[in-house]
KEDREN-861937 format. One line per field, with one value per atom (N, C-alpha, C, O, CB): z, x, y; atom name; residue number from 0. Coordinates in steps of 0.1 Angstrom, whole numbers, padded with zeros to 4 digits, always signed. Glycine has a CB too. Example, Ala and Ser with C-alpha at 12.3 -4.5 7.8 and 13.67 -1.06 7.14 Angstrom:
BEGIN
zz: [+0078 +0078 +0078 +0085 +0090 +0071 +0071 +0079 +0080 +0057] $
xx: [+0132 +0123 +0132 +0142 +0113 +0128 +0137 +0129 +0134 +0141] $
yy: [-0057 -0045 -0033 -0033 -0045 -0022 -0011 +0000 +0011 -0006] $
atome: [N CA C O CB N CA C O CB] $
num: [0 0 0 0 0 1 1 1 1 1] $
//
This chain:
BEGIN
zz: [+0431 +0418 +0420 +0425 +0407 +0415 +0416 +0403 +0392 +0417 +0406 +0395 +0391 +0400 +0397 +0379 +0375 +0378 +0374 +0359 +0385 +0388 +0375 +0365 +0396 +0376 +0364 +0358 +0345 +0368 +0366 +0360 +0351 +0343 +0371 +0353 +0345 +0334 +0325 +0354 +0334 +0323 +0309 +0300 +0325 +0308 +0294 +0290 +0278 +0295 +0298 +0293 +0290 +0281 +0304 +0299 +0296 +0283 +0277 +0308 +0279 +0267 +0255 +0244 +0266 +0256 +0245 +0242 +0230 +0249 +0251 +0249 +0238 +0230 +0262 +0237 +0226 +0212 +0202 +0227 +0211 +0199 +0196 +0184 +0199 +0206 +0204 +0200 +0192 +0217 +0206 +0203 +0189 +0182 +0213 +0184 +0171 +0161 +0151 +0168 +0163 +0154 +0155 +0145 +0158 +0167 +0168 +0161 +0155 +0183 +0160 +0153 +0138 +0131 +0155 +0133 +0119 +0116 +0106 +0115 +0125 +0123 +0124 +0117 +0134 +0133 +0135 +0122 +0118 +0147 +0117 +0104 +0093 +0086 +0100 +0092 +0082 +0085 +0076 +0082 +0097 +0101 +0098 +0093 +0116 +0101 +0099 +0084 +0079 +0105 +0076 +0061 +0055 +0043 +0055 +0062 +0056 +0060 +0058 +0060 +0064 +0068 +0058 +0061 +0072 +0045 +0035 +0026 +0015 +0026 +0032 +0024 +0018 +0007 +0033 +0026 +0021 +0009 -0001 +0032 +0008 -0004 -0015 -0027 -0001 -0013 -0023 -0029 -0041 -0018 -0020 -0024 -0032 -0042 -0011 -0027 -0034 -0048 -0057 -0026 -0049 -0062 -0072 -0084 -0059 -0069 -0078 -0086 -0082 -0070 -0098 -0105 -0098 -0098 -0121 -0092 -0085 -0092 -0099 -0071 -0090 -0096 -0088 -0077 -0096 -0094 -0088 -0075 -0067 -0098 -0072 -0060 -0049 -0038 -0062 -0051 -0041 -0029 -0031 -0047 -0017 -0005 -0002 -0007 +0007 +0006 +0010 +0019 +0026 +0018 +0019 +0026 +0041 +0048 +0024 +0047 +0061 +0066 +0078 +0065 +0057 +0061 +0065 +0073 +0050 +0060 +0062 +0077 +0082 +0054 +0084 +0098 +0107 +0113 +0103 +0106 +0115 +0111 +0120 +0114 +0098 +0094 +0099 +0104 +0078 +0096 +0101 +0116 +0121 +0095 +0123 +0138 +0142 +0150 +0144 +0137 +0140 +0135 +0142 +0134 +0123 +0117 +0125 +0128 +0103 +0129 +0137 +0150 +0155 +0139 +0157 +0169 +0167 +0175 +0176 +0156 +0153 +0150 +0154 +0141 +0143 +0140 +0152 +0154 +0130 +0162 +0174 +0182 +0187 +0183 +0183 +0191 +0184 +0191 +0192 +0171 +0163 +0166 +0169 +0148 +0166 +0169 +0183 +0186 +0167 +0193 +0207 +0209 +0216 +0215 +0202 +0204 +0198 +0203 +0197 +0187 +0181 +0190 +0193 +0167 +0195 +0204 +0217 +0221 +0208 +0222 +0234 +0232 +0241 +0239 +0220 +0217 +0214 +0210 +0205 +0216 +0214 +0199 +0195 +0218 +0192 +0178 +0175 +0183 +0173 +0163 +0158 +0155 +0152 +0146 +0155 +0152 +0138 +0135 +0154 +0128 +0114 +0113 +0105 +0106 +0120 +0119 +0124 +0119 +0127 +0135 +0140 +0131 +0130 +0154 +0124 +0114 +0103 +0098 +0108 +0098 +0088 +0093 +0085 +0082 +0105 +0112 +0111 +0107 +0126 +0114 +0114 +0099 +0097 +0120 +0090 +0076 +0071 +0064 +0067 +0074 +0069 +0076 +0070 +0072 +0088 +0095 +0088 +0086 +0110 +0084 +0077 +0064 +0060 +0076 +0057 +0043 +0045 +0037 +0036 +0056 +0059 +0061 +0056 +0071 +0070 +0073 +0061 +0061 +0084 +0052 +0040 +0030 +0023 +0033 +0029 +0018 +0019 +0008 +0019 +0030 +0031 +0027 +0019 +0045 +0032 +0028 +0013 +0006 +0036 +0008 -0007 -0015 -0024 -0011 -0011 -0019 -0017 -0026 -0015 -0004 -0001 +0000 -0006 +0011 +0007 +0009 -0004 -0008 +0021 -0010 -0021 -0035 -0045 -0021 -0035 -0047 -0057 -0069 -0054 -0051 -0059 -0060 -0054 -0053 -0068 -0069 -0074 -0069 -0079 -0083 -0088 -0077 -0076 -0100 -0070 -0058 -0048 -0041 -0053 -0045 -0035 -0040 -0031 -0033 -0053 -0058 -0056 -0051 -0073 -0059 -0056 -0041 -0038 -0061 -0033 -0018 -0014 -0006 -0011 -0019 -0014 -0019 -0012 -0018 -0031 -0036 -0027 -0023 -0051 -0023 -0014 +0000 +0006 -0012 +0004 +0017 +0016 +0026 +0020 +0005 +0004 +0006 +0014 -0010 -0001 +0000 +0015 +0020 -0009 +0021 +0035 +0045 +0054 +0039 +0043 +0052 +0050 +0060 +0049 +0038 +0035 +0042 +0049 +0020 +0040 +0046 +0061 +0068 +0042 +0067 +0081 +0086 +0096 +0085 +0080 +0084 +0083 +0092 +0075 +0073 +0072 +0084 +0089 +0059 +0087 +0099 +0112 +0120 +0100 +0113 +0125 +0127 +0138 +0125 +0116 +0116 +0122 +0128 +0102 +0121 +0126 +0141 +0147 +0122 +0148 +0162 +0168 +0179 +0167 +0161 +0166 +0155 +0147 +0175 +0154 +0143 +0145 +0136 +0143 +0158 +0161 +0156 +0151 +0176 +0158 +0154 +0139 +0133 +0159 +0132 +0117 +0113 +0103 +0111 +0119 +0116 +0117 +0110 +0124 +0127 +0130 +0119 +0117 +0143 +0111 +0100 +0087 +0077 +0097 +0087 +0074 +0071 +0059 +0076 +0080 +0077 +0071 +0062 +0089 +0077 +0073 +0059 +0050 +0082 +0056 +0042 +0032 +0022 +0042 +0036 +0027 +0024 +0013 +0034 +0034 +0032 +0024 +0015 +0046 +0026 +0019 +0004 -0005 +0025 +0002 -0012 -0019 -0031 -0013 -0012 -0017 -0020 -0030 -0007 -0011 -0013 -0024 -0031 +0000 -0027 -0038 -0051 -0060 -0038 -0052 -0064 -0066 -0077 -0063 -0055 -0055 -0060 -0068 -0041 -0055 -0059 -0074 -0081 -0051 -0079 -0093 -0101 -0111 -0096 -0097 -0105 -0105 -0115 -0098 -0093 -0093 -0102 -0108 -0078 -0102 -0111 -0125 -0133 -0109 -0129 -0143 -0146 -0157 -0145 -0137 -0140 -0139 -0145 -0130 -0132 -0130 -0137 -0136 -0115] $
xx: [-0270 -0269 -0275 -0286 -0276 -0268 -0272 -0280 -0277 -0260 -0292 -0300 -0297 -0293 -0315 -0299 -0296 -0309 -0320 -0293 -0307 -0319 -0326 -0319 -0314 -0339 -0347 -0343 -0343 -0362 -0338 -0334 -0322 -0319 -0332 -0314 -0302 -0303 -0295 -0291 -0314 -0316 -0316 -0309 -0328 -0324 -0325 -0312 -0308 -0336 -0305 -0292 -0282 -0275 -0287 -0282 -0273 -0276 -0267 -0272 -0288 -0293 -0287 -0287 -0308 -0282 -0275 -0262 -0258 -0273 -0255 -0242 -0241 -0232 -0237 -0251 -0250 -0251 -0245 -0261 -0259 -0260 -0247 -0242 -0272 -0241 -0228 -0217 -0209 -0224 -0218 -0208 -0210 -0200 -0210 -0222 -0224 -0219 -0213 -0240 -0222 -0217 -0201 -0195 -0223 -0196 -0181 -0175 -0164 -0178 -0181 -0176 -0175 -0165 -0184 -0186 -0187 -0176 -0169 -0200 -0174 -0164 -0150 -0141 -0165 -0148 -0135 -0131 -0120 -0135 -0141 -0138 -0134 -0124 -0151 -0141 -0138 -0124 -0116 -0148 -0121 -0109 -0097 -0087 -0109 -0098 -0087 -0085 -0074 -0090 -0096 -0095 -0090 -0085 -0108 -0091 -0087 -0073 -0069 -0097 -0065 -0051 -0043 -0037 -0043 -0044 -0038 -0047 -0044 -0031 -0058 -0069 -0064 -0067 -0081 -0056 -0052 -0044 -0045 -0044 -0034 -0026 -0034 -0032 -0014 -0043 -0052 -0061 -0061 -0061 -0067 -0076 -0069 -0074 -0082 -0057 -0049 -0044 -0041 -0037 -0043 -0038 -0049 -0046 -0032 -0062 -0073 -0075 -0072 -0086 -0081 -0087 -0100 -0109 -0088 -0101 -0113 -0121 -0115 -0109 -0134 -0142 -0140 -0135 -0157 -0145 -0143 -0150 -0147 -0148 -0160 -0168 -0163 -0169 -0182 -0151 -0145 -0140 -0134 -0134 -0144 -0139 -0124 -0119 -0148 -0118 -0104 -0105 -0114 -0098 -0094 -0093 -0095 -0101 -0080 -0090 -0091 -0106 -0108 -0084 -0115 -0129 -0136 -0146 -0136 -0132 -0140 -0140 -0151 -0134 -0129 -0129 -0139 -0147 -0115 -0138 -0147 -0162 -0171 -0144 -0165 -0179 -0184 -0195 -0180 -0176 -0181 -0182 -0191 -0171 -0174 -0175 -0188 -0195 -0164 -0192 -0205 -0217 -0227 -0207 -0216 -0226 -0228 -0239 -0223 -0217 -0218 -0225 -0232 -0204 -0222 -0229 -0244 -0252 -0223 -0247 -0262 -0268 -0280 -0263 -0261 -0267 -0269 -0279 -0257 -0260 -0261 -0273 -0281 -0248 -0274 -0285 -0298 -0308 -0283 -0299 -0311 -0316 -0327 -0308 -0307 -0310 -0316 -0326 -0299 -0309 -0313 -0327 -0335 -0303 -0329 -0343 -0354 -0365 -0342 -0351 -0361 -0363 -0375 -0356 -0353 -0355 -0363 -0372 -0341 -0359 -0365 -0380 -0388 -0358 -0384 -0398 -0406 -0418 -0398 -0400 -0407 -0407 -0416 -0421 -0396 -0395 -0396 -0392 -0382 -0400 -0402 -0389 -0379 -0412 -0389 -0377 -0373 -0361 -0380 -0382 -0379 -0371 -0361 -0391 -0375 -0367 -0353 -0343 -0374 -0351 -0338 -0330 -0318 -0339 -0337 -0330 -0324 -0313 -0339 -0332 -0328 -0316 -0307 -0339 -0317 -0306 -0293 -0283 -0310 -0294 -0282 -0277 -0265 -0285 -0287 -0283 -0275 -0265 -0295 -0280 -0273 -0259 -0250 -0281 -0258 -0245 -0235 -0223 -0246 -0240 -0231 -0227 -0215 -0238 -0236 -0233 -0223 -0214 -0246 -0225 -0216 -0202 -0193 -0222 -0201 -0188 -0181 -0169 -0190 -0189 -0183 -0177 -0168 -0193 -0182 -0178 -0163 -0156 -0186 -0158 -0144 -0134 -0125 -0140 -0136 -0127 -0128 -0118 -0130 -0140 -0142 -0135 -0128 -0157 -0137 -0131 -0116 -0109 -0138 -0112 -0098 -0089 -0078 -0097 -0093 -0084 -0084 -0073 -0089 -0095 -0096 -0095 -0091 -0109 -0097 -0097 -0108 -0107 -0084 -0119 -0130 -0140 -0151 -0136 -0137 -0146 -0160 -0170 -0140 -0162 -0175 -0183 -0195 -0173 -0177 -0184 -0187 -0198 -0175 -0178 -0181 -0192 -0201 -0168 -0194 -0205 -0218 -0228 -0203 -0218 -0230 -0233 -0245 -0228 -0223 -0226 -0232 -0241 -0212 -0227 -0232 -0246 -0254 -0223 -0249 -0263 -0273 -0283 -0264 -0268 -0277 -0277 -0288 -0271 -0266 -0266 -0276 -0284 -0252 -0276 -0286 -0300 -0308 -0285 -0303 -0317 -0320 -0331 -0319 -0310 -0312 -0314 -0321 -0300 -0307 -0309 -0323 -0329 -0298 -0328 -0341 -0351 -0360 -0344 -0350 -0359 -0359 -0369 -0356 -0347 -0345 -0352 -0359 -0330 -0350 -0356 -0371 -0378 -0351 -0377 -0391 -0397 -0407 -0395 -0390 -0394 -0393 -0402 -0385 -0382 -0379 -0390 -0394 -0365 -0394 -0404 -0417 -0424 -0406 -0420 -0433 -0434 -0445 -0435 -0422 -0422 -0416 -0420 -0414 -0406 -0399 -0394 -0385 -0387 -0401 -0396 -0382 -0375 -0406 -0378 -0364 -0354 -0344 -0363 -0357 -0348 -0347 -0336 -0353 -0358 -0357 -0349 -0341 -0371 -0352 -0345 -0330 -0323 -0351 -0326 -0311 -0304 -0292 -0309 -0312 -0306 -0305 -0298 -0315 -0312 -0312 -0298 -0294 -0321 -0290 -0277 -0268 -0260 -0270 -0270 -0263 -0267 -0258 -0266 -0280 -0284 -0279 -0274 -0300 -0279 -0274 -0259 -0255 -0276 -0251 -0237 -0235 -0226 -0230 -0243 -0241 -0245 -0239 -0249 -0255 -0259 -0248 -0245 -0272 -0242 -0231 -0219 -0212 -0226 -0216 -0206 -0209 -0200 -0204 -0222 -0225 -0222 -0216 -0241 -0225 -0222 -0206 -0201 -0227 -0199 -0185 -0179 -0170 -0179 -0185 -0181 -0184 -0175 -0188 -0195 -0198 -0188 -0183 -0213 -0185 -0175 -0161 -0154 -0174 -0158 -0145 -0144 -0134 -0141 -0155 -0156 -0155 -0147 -0170 -0161 -0161 -0147 -0142 -0171 -0141 -0128 -0116 -0106 -0126 -0117 -0106 -0109 -0100 -0103] $
yy: [-0903 -0896 -0882 -0881 -0904 -0873 -0859 -0855 -0859 -0849 -0849 -0845 -0830 -0822 -0847 -0827 -0813 -0805 -0809 -0812 -0793 -0785 -0781 -0778 -0773 -0779 -0776 -0763 -0762 -0775 -0753 -0740 -0741 -0732 -0730 -0752 -0754 -0763 -0763 -0759 -0771 -0781 -0775 -0779 -0789 -0764 -0758 -0752 -0754 -0748 -0744 -0738 -0749 -0748 -0729 -0760 -0771 -0778 -0784 -0781 -0778 -0785 -0778 -0783 -0785 -0765 -0758 -0765 -0765 -0744 -0771 -0777 -0788 -0787 -0783 -0797 -0806 -0799 -0803 -0817 -0789 -0781 -0774 -0774 -0771 -0768 -0762 -0772 -0769 -0755 -0784 -0794 -0799 -0801 -0806 -0801 -0806 -0796 -0800 -0808 -0783 -0773 -0772 -0770 -0759 -0774 -0774 -0785 -0783 -0774 -0797 -0808 -0804 -0807 -0821 -0799 -0794 -0784 -0785 -0788 -0775 -0764 -0770 -0766 -0753 -0780 -0786 -0794 -0794 -0795 -0802 -0809 -0799 -0802 -0817 -0788 -0778 -0772 -0770 -0767 -0769 -0763 -0772 -0767 -0759 -0785 -0794 -0796 -0797 -0808 -0796 -0797 -0785 -0785 -0802 -0774 -0761 -0756 -0745 -0750 -0766 -0762 -0755 -0745 -0775 -0759 -0752 -0743 -0740 -0761 -0739 -0732 -0719 -0716 -0730 -0712 -0698 -0700 -0692 -0691 -0709 -0711 -0716 -0712 -0720 -0725 -0731 -0719 -0717 -0742 -0712 -0701 -0690 -0685 -0694 -0687 -0676 -0681 -0673 -0671 -0694 -0700 -0702 -0706 -0713 -0699 -0701 -0688 -0677 -0705 -0690 -0679 -0676 -0684 -0682 -0664 -0660 -0650 -0642 -0655 -0650 -0639 -0626 -0626 -0643 -0615 -0602 -0601 -0592 -0591 -0609 -0608 -0617 -0618 -0611 -0623 -0632 -0623 -0613 -0640 -0628 -0621 -0624 -0634 -0624 -0616 -0619 -0631 -0634 -0607 -0639 -0652 -0650 -0658 -0659 -0639 -0636 -0635 -0637 -0624 -0632 -0630 -0642 -0642 -0623 -0654 -0666 -0670 -0674 -0677 -0669 -0674 -0666 -0672 -0672 -0652 -0645 -0647 -0648 -0630 -0647 -0649 -0663 -0664 -0648 -0673 -0687 -0688 -0695 -0697 -0681 -0681 -0676 -0682 -0673 -0665 -0659 -0668 -0670 -0645 -0673 -0681 -0694 -0698 -0685 -0701 -0713 -0711 -0719 -0719 -0700 -0697 -0695 -0700 -0684 -0688 -0687 -0700 -0702 -0677 -0709 -0722 -0730 -0737 -0730 -0730 -0737 -0731 -0739 -0736 -0718 -0712 -0716 -0718 -0697 -0715 -0719 -0733 -0735 -0717 -0742 -0756 -0758 -0765 -0766 -0751 -0752 -0745 -0751 -0744 -0734 -0727 -0736 -0737 -0714 -0743 -0752 -0763 -0766 -0757 -0769 -0781 -0776 -0783 -0786 -0765 -0759 -0756 -0757 -0746 -0753 -0750 -0763 -0762 -0741 -0774 -0787 -0791 -0798 -0785 -0788 -0791 -0806 -0814 -0785 -0808 -0822 -0829 -0822 -0822 -0842 -0849 -0847 -0847 -0864 -0845 -0843 -0830 -0830 -0842 -0820 -0807 -0809 -0804 -0797 -0817 -0820 -0829 -0827 -0826 -0837 -0846 -0837 -0839 -0857 -0828 -0818 -0810 -0806 -0810 -0806 -0798 -0806 -0801 -0795 -0819 -0828 -0829 -0829 -0841 -0831 -0832 -0820 -0822 -0835 -0808 -0796 -0795 -0790 -0784 -0799 -0799 -0808 -0805 -0802 -0820 -0830 -0824 -0825 -0844 -0819 -0813 -0801 -0799 -0808 -0793 -0782 -0787 -0782 -0774 -0797 -0803 -0809 -0809 -0813 -0814 -0821 -0811 -0815 -0829 -0799 -0790 -0787 -0788 -0777 -0783 -0778 -0790 -0788 -0773 -0802 -0813 -0816 -0818 -0826 -0815 -0817 -0806 -0809 -0818 -0794 -0783 -0781 -0781 -0770 -0780 -0776 -0789 -0789 -0768 -0799 -0810 -0819 -0824 -0819 -0822 -0831 -0823 -0829 -0839 -0810 -0803 -0807 -0805 -0804 -0813 -0818 -0807 -0808 -0831 -0797 -0786 -0789 -0783 -0776 -0798 -0802 -0809 -0806 -0812 -0818 -0825 -0814 -0815 -0836 -0805 -0794 -0786 -0782 -0785 -0784 -0776 -0784 -0778 -0773 -0797 -0805 -0805 -0804 -0820 -0806 -0806 -0793 -0793 -0808 -0782 -0769 -0766 -0759 -0758 -0771 -0769 -0777 -0773 -0774 -0790 -0798 -0791 -0791 -0812 -0785 -0777 -0766 -0764 -0772 -0758 -0747 -0752 -0746 -0741 -0763 -0769 -0774 -0772 -0781 -0780 -0785 -0774 -0775 -0794 -0763 -0751 -0746 -0742 -0740 -0745 -0740 -0749 -0744 -0739 -0762 -0772 -0771 -0771 -0786 -0770 -0769 -0756 -0757 -0768 -0745 -0732 -0733 -0728 -0721 -0740 -0741 -0750 -0746 -0748 -0760 -0768 -0760 -0760 -0781 -0753 -0745 -0734 -0731 -0739 -0728 -0717 -0722 -0714 -0712 -0735 -0740 -0738 -0737 -0754 -0739 -0739 -0726 -0722 -0751 -0720 -0709 -0700 -0703 -0713 -0689 -0679 -0675 -0672 -0667 -0673 -0669 -0679 -0676 -0667 -0692 -0703 -0703 -0705 -0717 -0700 -0700 -0687 -0688 -0699 -0676 -0663 -0664 -0658 -0652 -0671 -0673 -0681 -0680 -0680 -0688 -0695 -0687 -0691 -0708 -0675 -0667 -0661 -0662 -0656 -0656 -0652 -0663 -0662 -0645 -0675 -0687 -0691 -0694 -0699 -0690 -0693 -0683 -0686 -0693 -0670 -0659 -0661 -0661 -0645 -0664 -0667 -0679 -0679 -0668 -0689 -0702 -0700 -0706 -0713 -0692 -0689 -0681 -0683 -0681 -0672 -0664 -0674 -0673 -0653 -0683 -0693 -0702 -0707 -0701 -0705 -0713 -0706 -0711 -0716 -0693 -0685 -0684 -0685 -0670 -0683 -0683 -0696 -0697 -0680 -0707 -0721 -0723 -0728 -0731 -0718 -0720 -0712 -0717 -0714 -0700 -0692 -0699 -0698 -0678 -0704 -0711 -0723 -0726 -0715 -0731 -0743 -0738 -0744 -0750 -0727 -0722 -0717 -0720 -0711 -0709 -0703 -0712 -0709 -0691 -0723 -0732 -0745 -0754 -0734] $
atome: [N CA C O CB N CA C O CB N CA C O CB N CA C O CB N CA C O CB N CA C O CB N CA C O CB N CA C O CB N CA C O CB N CA C O CB N CA C O CB N CA C O CB N CA C O CB N CA C O CB N CA C O CB N CA C O CB N CA C O CB N CA C O CB N CA C O CB N CA C O CB N CA C O CB N CA C O CB N CA C O CB N CA C O CB N CA C O CB N CA C O CB N CA C O CB N CA C O CB N CA C O CB N CA C O CB N CA C O CB N CA C O CB N CA C O CB N CA C O CB N CA C O CB N CA C O CB N CA C O CB N CA C O CB N CA C O CB N CA C O CB N CA C O CB N CA C O CB N CA C O CB N CA C O CB N CA C O CB N CA C O CB N CA C O CB N CA C O CB N CA C O CB N CA C O CB N CA C O CB N CA C O CB N CA C O CB N CA C O CB N CA C O CB N CA C O CB N CA C O CB N CA C O CB N CA C O CB N CA C O CB N CA C O CB N CA C O CB N CA C O CB N CA C O CB N CA C O CB N CA C O CB N CA C O CB N CA C O CB N CA C O CB N CA C O CB N CA C O CB N CA C O CB N CA C O CB N CA C O CB N CA C O CB N CA C O CB N CA C O CB N CA C O CB N CA C O CB N CA C O CB N CA C O CB N CA C O CB N CA C O CB N CA C O CB N CA C O CB N CA C O CB N CA C O CB N CA C O CB N CA C O CB N CA C O CB N CA C O CB N CA C O CB N CA C O CB N CA C O CB N CA C O CB N CA C O CB N CA C O CB N CA C O CB N CA C O CB N CA C O CB N CA C O CB N CA C O CB N CA C O CB N CA C O CB N CA C O CB N CA C O CB N CA C O CB N CA C O CB N CA C O CB N CA C O CB N CA C O CB N CA C O CB N CA C O CB N CA C O CB N CA C O CB N CA C O CB N CA C O CB N CA C O CB N CA C O CB N CA C O CB N CA C O CB N CA C O CB N CA C O CB N CA C O CB N CA C O CB N CA C O CB N CA C O CB N CA C O CB N CA C O CB N CA C O CB N CA C O CB N CA C O CB N CA C O CB N CA C O CB N CA C O CB N CA C O CB N CA C O CB N CA C O CB N CA C O CB N CA C O CB N CA C O CB N CA C O CB N CA C O CB N CA C O CB N CA C O CB N CA C O CB N CA C O CB N CA C O CB N CA C O CB N CA C O CB N CA C O CB N CA C O CB N CA C O CB N CA C O CB N CA C O CB N CA C O CB N CA C O CB N CA C O CB] $
num: [0 0 0 0 0 1 1 1 1 1 2 2 2 2 2 3 3 3 3 3 4 4 4 4 4 5 5 5 5 5 6 6 6 6 6 7 7 7 7 7 8 8 8 8 8 9 9 9 9 9 10 10 10 10 10 11 11 11 11 11 12 12 12 12 12 13 13 13 13 13 14 14 14 14 14 15 15 15 15 15 16 16 16 16 16 17 17 17 17 17 18 18 18 18 18 19 19 19 19 19 20 20 20 20 20 21 21 21 21 21 22 22 22 22 22 23 23 23 23 23 24 24 24 24 24 25 25 25 25 25 26 26 26 26 26 27 27 27 27 27 28 28 28 28 28 29 29 29 29 29 30 30 30 30 30 31 31 31 31 31 32 32 32 32 32 33 33 33 33 33 34 34 34 34 34 35 35 35 35 35 36 36 36 36 36 37 37 37 37 37 38 38 38 38 38 39 39 39 39 39 40 40 40 40 40 41 41 41 41 41 42 42 42 42 42 43 43 43 43 43 44 44 44 44 44 45 45 45 45 45 46 46 46 46 46 47 47 47 47 47 48 48 48 48 48 49 49 49 49 49 50 50 50 50 50 51 51 51 51 51 52 52 52 52 52 53 53 53 53 53 54 54 54 54 54 55 55 55 55 55 56 56 56 56 56 57 57 57 57 57 58 58 58 58 58 59 59 59 59 59 60 60 60 60 60 61 61 61 61 61 62 62 62 62 62 63 63 63 63 63 64 64 64 64 64 65 65 65 65 65 66 66 66 66 66 67 67 67 67 67 68 68 68 68 68 69 69 69 69 69 70 70 70 70 70 71 71 71 71 71 72 72 72 72 72 73 73 73 73 73 74 74 74 74 74 75 75 75 75 75 76 76 76 76 76 77 77 77 77 77 78 78 78 78 78 79 79 79 79 79 80 80 80 80 80 81 81 81 81 81 82 82 82 82 82 83 83 83 83 83 84 84 84 84 84 85 85 85 85 85 86 86 86 86 86 87 87 87 87 87 88 88 88 88 88 89 89 89 89 89 90 90 90 90 90 91 91 91 91 91 92 92 92 92 92 93 93 93 93 93 94 94 94 94 94 95 95 95 95 95 96 96 96 96 96 97 97 97 97 97 98 98 98 98 98 99 99 99 99 99 100 100 100 100 100 101 101 101 101 101 102 102 102 102 102 103 103 103 103 103 104 104 104 104 104 105 105 105 105 105 106 106 106 106 106 107 107 107 107 107 108 108 108 108 108 109 109 109 109 109 110 110 110 110 110 111 111 111 111 111 112 112 112 112 112 113 113 113 113 113 114 114 114 114 114 115 115 115 115 115 116 116 116 116 116 117 117 117 117 117 118 118 118 118 118 119 119 119 119 119 120 120 120 120 120 121 121 121 121 121 122 122 122 122 122 123 123 123 123 123 124 124 124 124 124 125 125 125 125 125 126 126 126 126 126 127 127 127 127 127 128 128 128 128 128 129 129 129 129 129 130 130 130 130 130 131 131 131 131 131 132 132 132 132 132 133 133 133 133 133 134 134 134 134 134 135 135 135 135 135 136 136 136 136 136 137 137 137 137 137 138 138 138 138 138 139 139 139 139 139 140 140 140 140 140 141 141 141 141 141 142 142 142 142 142 143 143 143 143 143 144 144 144 144 144 145 145 145 145 145 146 146 146 146 146 147 147 147 147 147 148 148 148 148 148 149 149 149 149 149 150 150 150 150 150 151 151 151 151 151 152 152 152 152 152 153 153 153 153 153 154 154 154 154 154 155 155 155 155 155 156 156 156 156 156 157 157 157 157 157] $
//
């Protein structure tokens, strides 16, 4: 059996974090197959972004989320922090199917509010071990809070 050299173990440990985030993104991507037509058919608030913006923004955010989890783990992070990391990924993955595939805007709103809280708790745990890992979650939190406001407006307007 070949062992992995010590210098490669830490970089290779990034791959499970990247894979976990990729699964969340894939679930969202599959559920968002008709998202552009659904989104354009909604009554949207004046602060709604154009549909094309979501893909590039989420690509950058997902990369930051993966790096954040890896840095926390690498710093000797606690299991509870990693559990919250997993919880926020599950809530993240659930939003798009709820909103776009099921059209369950109220449930999507409940999900994203829980997601906001889970990101905050995750960042607080991460901050204990790695300020960089917590800081990488801040753009994600900001975008998710913006998406929460957008979801509230869509629930009200539709």
